[in-house]
C-alpha positions in Angstrom: -18.7 206.6 -77.9 -18.2 204.0 -75.2 -21.2 202.0 -76.4 -19.9 202.2 -79.9 -16.5 201.0 -78.9 -17.8 197.9 -77.0 -20.3 197.1 -79.8 -17.3 197.3 -82.2 -15.4 194.8 -80.0 -18.4 192.4 -80.1 -18.8 192.7 -83.9 -15.1 192.1 -84.4 -15.3 189.0 -82.1 -12.7 190.4 -79.7 -15.2 189.7 -76.9 -18.6 187.9 -77.1 -20.3 190.6 -75.0 -20.1 192.4 -71.7 -21.7 194.3 -68.9 -20.4 197.8 -68.0 -21.4 199.9 -65.0 -19.8 203.3 -64.4 -20.7 205.4 -61.4 -19.5 208.7 -59.9 -20.3 209.4 -56.3 -24.0 208.5 -56.0 -24.8 209.0 -59.6 -25.0 206.1 -62.0 -23.4 207.3 -65.3 -23.8 204.1 -67.4 -25.4 200.7 -67.0 -25.3 198.6 -70.2 -25.1 195.1 -71.5 -23.8 194.0 -74.9 -23.6 190.9 -77.1 -24.3 187.2 -76.5 -22.5 183.9 -75.9 -22.9 180.2 -76.6 -24.1 178.2 -73.7 -23.2 174.7 -72.7 -26.1 173.3 -74.8 -24.9 175.3 -77.8 -27.8 177.8 -77.6 -27.0 181.5 -78.2 -27.9 183.5 -75.1 -27.9 187.3 -74.7 -25.8 188.9 -72.0 -28.0 190.9 -69.7 -27.3 193.3 -66.9 -27.9 190.5 -64.3 -25.8 187.8 -66.1 -23.4 186.1 -63.8 -19.7 185.9 -64.7 -16.8 183.7 -63.5 -14.8 186.5 -61.7 -11.5 184.5 -61.9 -8.8 186.6 -60.1 -11.3 189.2 -58.9 -11.9 186.5 -56.3 -8.6 187.7 -54.7 -10.0 191.2 -53.9 -13.7 190.4 -53.6 -13.5 187.5 -51.2 -10.0 186.9 -49.9 -8.9 190.5 -49.2 -12.1 191.6 -47.3 -11.9 188.4 -45.2 -8.3 189.1 -44.2 -9.1 192.7 -43.4 -12.1 191.7 -41.3 -10.0 189.2 -39.3 -7.3 191.9 -38.8 -10.0 194.3 -37.5 -11.0 191.6 -35.0 -7.3 191.2 -34.0 -7.3 187.6 -35.3 -4.6 188.3 -37.9 -1.7 190.7 -38.2 0.0 191.7 -41.4 3.5 190.7 -40.1 2.4 187.3 -38.9 4.3 184.5 -40.7 2.2 182.1 -42.8 4.0 179.2 -41.1 2.2 180.2 -37.8 -1.1 179.1 -39.3 0.1 176.5 -41.8 3.0 174.6 -40.4 3.5 172.7 -43.7 4.6 175.9 -45.3 8.4 175.8 -45.2 9.3 179.5 -45.4 9.4 181.1 -42.0 9.9 184.7 -43.1 7.0 185.0 -45.5 4.1 186.9 -44.0 0.5 187.8 -44.6 1.6 191.1 -46.0 4.0 189.5 -48.4 1.3 187.3 -49.9 -1.2 190.2 -50.2 1.4 192.4 -52.0 2.7 189.6 -54.2 6.2 190.2 -53.0 6.7 186.9 -51.2 9.1 185.4 -53.7 6.7 182.5 -54.5 6.4 181.7 -58.2 3.4 182.9 -60.2 2.1 179.4 -60.8 2.7 175.7 -60.4 5.0 173.9 -62.9 3.9 172.2 -65.0 0.8 174.4 -65.4 -2.3 172.7 -64.2 -4.7 171.6 -66.9 -8.4 170.8 -66.6 -8.0 167.0 -66.9 -5.2 166.8 -64.4 -5.5 164.9 -61.1 -3.1 166.7 -58.8 -2.8 167.6 -55.1 -2.7 171.4 -55.4 -1.9 172.2 -51.8 0.8 169.5 -51.6 2.4 171.1 -54.6 2.2 174.6 -53.2 3.8 173.5 -50.0 6.6 171.9 -52.0 7.2 175.0 -54.1 10.5 176.8 -53.9 10.8 180.6 -53.9 12.3 182.4 -56.9 13.6 185.3 -54.9 13.6 186.6 -51.3 10.6 188.5 -49.8 10.4 192.2 -50.8 12.9 191.8 -53.7 10.3 192.2 -56.4 6.6 192.0 -57.1 5.7 188.7 -58.7 2.0 188.2 -59.1 1.3 184.8 -57.6 -1.9 182.7 -57.5 -0.1 180.4 -55.0 0.1 183.1 -52.3 -3.6 183.9 -52.5 -4.5 180.2 -52.3 -2.4 180.1 -49.1 -4.3 183.1 -47.7 -7.6 181.3 -48.4 -6.3 178.4 -46.3 -5.2 180.8 -43.5 -8.7 182.3 -43.4 -10.1 178.7 -43.0 -7.6 177.9 -40.3 -8.3 181.0 -38.3 -12.1 180.9 -38.6 -12.7 177.2 -38.5 -15.0 177.6 -41.5 -14.7 177.1 -45.2 -13.7 180.2 -47.2 -17.0 179.9 -49.0 -19.0 179.8 -45.7 -17.1 182.6 -44.1 -17.2 185.2 -46.9 -20.8 184.5 -47.9 -22.0 184.9 -44.3 -19.6 187.6 -43.0 -19.0 189.7 -46.1 -21.5 189.2 -49.0 -24.7 188.9 -47.0 -24.2 192.1 -44.9 -22.9 194.0 -48.0 -26.0 193.0 -50.0 -24.1 190.9 -52.5 -26.7 188.2 -52.6 -25.7 186.8 -56.1 -22.0 186.4 -55.3 -20.9 182.9 -54.4 -18.4 180.1 -54.8 -19.7 176.8 -56.2 -22.6 178.1 -58.2 -25.6 175.9 -57.5 -26.5 173.5 -60.4 -29.9 175.2 -61.0 -28.2 178.6 -61.5 -25.3 177.6 -63.8 -27.4 178.5 -66.8 -27.4 182.1 -65.6 -23.6 182.4 -66.0 -21.9 183.5 -69.2 -20.0 180.5 -70.5 -16.2 180.7 -70.6 -14.2 178.6 -73.1 -14.9 175.4 -75.0 -13.4 172.3 -73.5 -13.7 168.8 -75.0 -16.4 170.0 -77.4 -18.7 172.0 -75.2 -18.6 175.3 -73.4 -17.9 175.5 -69.6 -20.9 177.3 -68.1 -21.4 177.9 -64.4 -18.3 175.8 -63.4 -15.1 177.5 -62.5 -12.7 178.1 -65.4 -9.5 178.3 -63.3 -7.9 174.8 -63.2 -6.4 175.1 -59.7 -9.6 176.4 -58.2 -11.5 173.5 -60.0 -9.2 171.0 -58.3 -9.8 172.7 -55.0 -13.6 172.0 -55.4 -14.2 175.5 -56.8 -13.2 177.3 -53.6 -9.8 179.0 -53.6 -8.3 182.3 -52.4 -7.2 183.0 -55.9 -10.3 182.2 -58.0 -13.7 180.5 -58.0 -16.3 183.3 -57.4 -19.3 184.0 -59.6 -21.0 187.4 -59.4 -22.9 190.0 -61.4 -22.1 193.7 -62.1 -24.7 195.1 -59.7 -23.2 193.1 -56.8 -19.7 194.4 -57.7 -21.1 198.0 -57.9 -22.3 197.5 -54.2 -18.8 196.3 -53.4 -17.2 199.3 -55.2 -19.5 201.9 -53.5 -18.2 200.6 -50.1 -14.5 201.0 -51.2 -14.9 204.5 -52.6 -16.9 205.6 -49.5 -20.3 206.3 -51.0 -22.1 203.5 -49.2 -22.1 202.9 -45.5 -21.5 199.5 -43.9 -20.4 198.2 -40.5 -18.6 195.0 -41.4 -15.0 196.3 -41.8 -14.0 199.7 -40.3 -13.2 202.2 -43.1 -9.6 202.7 -41.9 -8.9 199.0 -42.7 -10.4 199.3 -46.1 -8.3 202.4 -46.8 -5.2 200.6 -45.7 -5.6 198.1 -48.6 -5.0 200.7 -51.3 -2.7 203.1 -49.4 -0.2 200.5 -48.0 1.7 200.1 -51.3 4.8 198.2 -52.3 5.7 199.3 -55.8 2.4 198.9 -57.7 0.7 196.6 -55.1 -1.5 197.5 -52.3 -2.9 194.8 -50.0 -4.4 192.7 -52.8 -5.1 195.6 -55.2 -3.1 196.9 -58.1 -2.6 200.7 -57.4 -1.9 203.3 -60.0 1.0 205.4 -58.8 1.4 207.3 -62.1 4.6 205.7 -63.2 4.0 202.0 -64.1 4.5 201.0 -67.7 2.6 197.8 -67.2 -0.6 199.6 -66.2 -3.6 198.7 -68.3 -6.5 200.9 -66.9 -5.7 204.2 -68.8 -3.4 206.8 -67.5 -5.9 209.5 -66.9 -7.3 208.1 -63.6 -6.2 209.7 -60.4 -3.0 208.6 -58.7 -4.0 206.2 -56.0 -6.9 204.7 -57.9 -7.0 200.9 -57.5 -8.5 197.7 -58.7 -7.9 194.3 -60.2 -8.4 192.1 -63.3 -9.5 188.5 -63.9 -8.2 186.2 -66.6 -11.7 185.5 -68.0 -12.1 189.2 -68.9 -13.4 190.7 -65.7 -12.2 193.9 -64.0 -13.0 196.5 -61.4 -11.3 199.9 -61.1 -12.0 202.5 -58.4 -11.0 206.1 -58.0 -11.1 207.4 -54.4 -10.5 211.0 -55.4 -13.5 211.3 -57.7 -15.4 208.5 -55.8 -15.9 206.8 -59.1 -15.6 203.3 -60.4 -16.0 201.1 -63.5 -17.1 197.5 -63.4 -16.4 195.7 -66.7 -17.4 192.1 -67.0 -16.8 190.0 -70.1 -16.1 186.4 -70.9 -13.4 187.1 -73.4 -11.9 183.6 -73.1 -15.1 182.4 -75.0 -13.0 182.8 -78.2 -9.8 181.4 -76.7 -7.1 182.4 -74.3 -5.3 184.8 -76.5 -7.4 187.8 -75.9 -6.8 191.6 -76.4 -8.0 192.5 -72.9 -5.0 194.4 -72.0 -5.3 197.0 -74.8 -9.1 196.9 -74.6 -9.0 197.8 -70.9 -6.6 200.7 -71.4 -8.6 202.3 -74.2 -12.0 201.7 -72.5 -10.9 203.1 -69.1 -9.4 206.1 -70.7 -12.7 206.8 -72.5 -14.6 206.2 -69.3 -12.5 208.6 -67.3 -12.5 211.4 -70.0 -16.2 211.1 -70.9 -17.9 210.2 -67.6 -15.7 210.8 -64.5 -14.1 214.3 -65.0 
């Protein structure tokens, strides 16, 4: 049923293809790849289990969040510490680390005008010049700008690039050896191409325009990875795989310290949010994130289960059906495989 649904999406050109991994506790319930895409050189290439994907906003929870939690566990950061303490150019003295993680800082969702691929703009200068649209803790307003700032805080605290810090301190010890910023040129052909720009598909180069102007390294976007690496990541969060990088109580804090529908970085299902797109059968307290390119990860700490769904839906353009696709797919996954 799940395979049939995804193959139908491919045939109807709602997505070019995908990789799906579903696991419950230690048991792998499903590992499948589907479809194909057109590469930068216009060749059609099959999507395989090990195909790399531009994770887009999954970067926020795969790189930025663990780095923040690791620094908190080392007493180098605190949730209530103002951003201005680390980045004096930031003009709002009451906005804290926690506000940015929970998307309740009052910062706007994006820069205005929206950044386009051909633009030459100073992203950090524009973020520092941005005005808030409301006061902290007034509302949840999902903001790339806040996560970009957190990436810069990590660099300030560690004295390393975000890329260097997370690859050495998080991805290597977690066994995520194919997860990285700035995909090396010789590996770009291993990544599913995103959208066509100026006559050819973008392949192995970050799709997100702000991250592109930040040299492919941002707290909001820029990571490339594969489904098996994200499965290792998810096993750690649901507690079925041991690690000694971040103490488990800090990991748990990220999905239990909730403001409305937002944990620390994660979207959290509280059972009453009309904007939720992961299917309403999952346990309350389940958590995860999406990425604009078509990526998502959703985890259930009650059943110790998770679903990794990676697709390059923007291959056919930016007006995708990913919201309704995710809701139907994750309902099927829960009903057929996790309960």
